[in-house]
C-alpha positions, -999 to 999 in steps of 0.1 A, spaced: -463 -250 -407 -484 -276 -391 -472 -303 -367 -493 -328 -387 -476 -338 -419 -492 -358 -447 -475 -391 -453 -466 -395 -490 -470 -431 -500 -465 -428 -537 -464 -404 -567 -474 -407 -603 -444 -400 -626 -452 -410 -662 -423 -420 -683 -424 -419 -721 -398 -437 -741 -398 -429 -778 -372 -446 -800 -366 -457 -835 -353 -491 -845 -332 -496 -875 -330 -533 -884 -297 -546 -897 -294 -571 -926 -303 -603 -906 -333 -587 -888 -345 -571 -920 -345 -605 -938 -364 -620 -908 -390 -592 -908 -395 -595 -946 -401 -633 -942 -425 -630 -913 -445 -605 -933 -451 -635 -956 -459 -658 -927 -425 -675 -926 -404 -679 -895 -367 -678 -905 -337 -683 -882 -300 -683 -889 -275 -710 -880 -241 -704 -865 -215 -721 -888 -193 -729 -858 -217 -743 -830 -249 -748 -851 -270 -728 -828 -301 -715 -846 -312 -680 -837 -347 -667 -841 -351 -638 -846 -316 -638 -862 -291 -614 -849 -265 -616 -877 -239 -632 -854 -237 -659 -828 -236 -647 -792 -217 -678 -782 -190 -679 -808 -189 -643 -821 -190 -654 -857 -213 -641 -885 -245 -661 -892 -255 -663 -928 -273 -697 -933 -310 -692 -931 -332 -720 -916 -370 -722 -921 -387 -729 -888 -420 -742 -877 -445 -722 -856 -446 -751 -832 -425 -747 -800 -417 -760 -766 -422 -740 -734 -387 -734 -718 -399 -712 -690 -429 -690 -683 -444 -665 -659 -481 -658 -650 -485 -620 -650 -511 -611 -624 -508 -574 -622 -520 -549 -649 -493 -533 -670 -501 -497 -678 -509 -492 -714 -511 -530 -720 -545 -540 -735 -542 -576 -722 -560 -581 -689 -542 -602 -663 -537 -629 -655 -519 -639 -687 -488 -659 -695 -455 -647 -710 -432 -676 -720 -398 -683 -734 -404 -707 -763 -380 -727 -783 -393 -731 -819 -389 -764 -835 -357 -763 -855 -342 -737 -832 -324 -741 -799 -325 -705 -786 -357 -692 -771 -379 -662 -780 -405 -645 -758 -442 -646 -766 -477 -649 -751 -495 -681 -743 -533 -682 -744 -563 -707 -748 -550 -725 -718 -556 -729 -681 -528 -709 -667 -522 -733 -638 -517 -762 -662 -489 -746 -683 -456 -763 -676 -420 -765 -689 -417 -789 -718 -453 -783 -730 -458 -782 -767 -475 -751 -782 -482 -737 -817 -486 -701 -830 -521 -687 -836 -516 -662 -864 -536 -631 -870 -555 -630 -903 -531 -626 -932 -546 -592 -941 -533 -579 -908 -497 -591 -912 -469 -566 -910 -432 -567 -903 -435 -580 -868 -437 -610 -845 -472 -596 -837 -483 -615 -867 -485 -644 -843 -513 -633 -818 -502 -659 -793 -492 -696 -788 -516 -722 -775 -511 -757 -762 -513 -786 -787 -519 -823 -782 -483 -835 -785 -461 -852 -759 -441 -830 -737 -404 -825 -744 -382 -837 -715 -366 -807 -697 -331 -818 -705 -339 -820 -742 -354 -785 -747 -332 -765 -771 -311 -796 -777 -333 -812 -803 -318 -819 -837 -313 -784 -853 -321 -794 -889 -348 -769 -896 -385 -776 -902 -394 -794 -934 -428 -778 -941 
């Protein structure tokens, strides 16, 4: 044995996670609608929170959600992060933005990508809209929306994000 030892500064230990997802009734209805290009949420009968994607029950009240609400693909940036390091297996080159977005007609955020923007100019309250893949590529997934991009609409005040009237989008 040598007096000189190599210093180990790291190891490669690949991890593979394989899993199956079985959608319940509410997510199945959501996925069926997004395959048609429609964003559908569900409203809590007690507190009126609109969930997208719907979960089938309200996390705040613990009651079942049944009322479906058609939503817009326009949204407000609630929070975001600029990802500057590469993620193994991710085809998107950094830097890119992942944001919590509150869709119009909803008051609970979902996570999606932002693009077609100057990363340093993205801000909370900014208005964005979904950029959809071609209809021929649509499946049962939020990936039907490639990303969201900024639109020329006034910002939403920070204290109003997610507290807009939850009446659904009349499209």
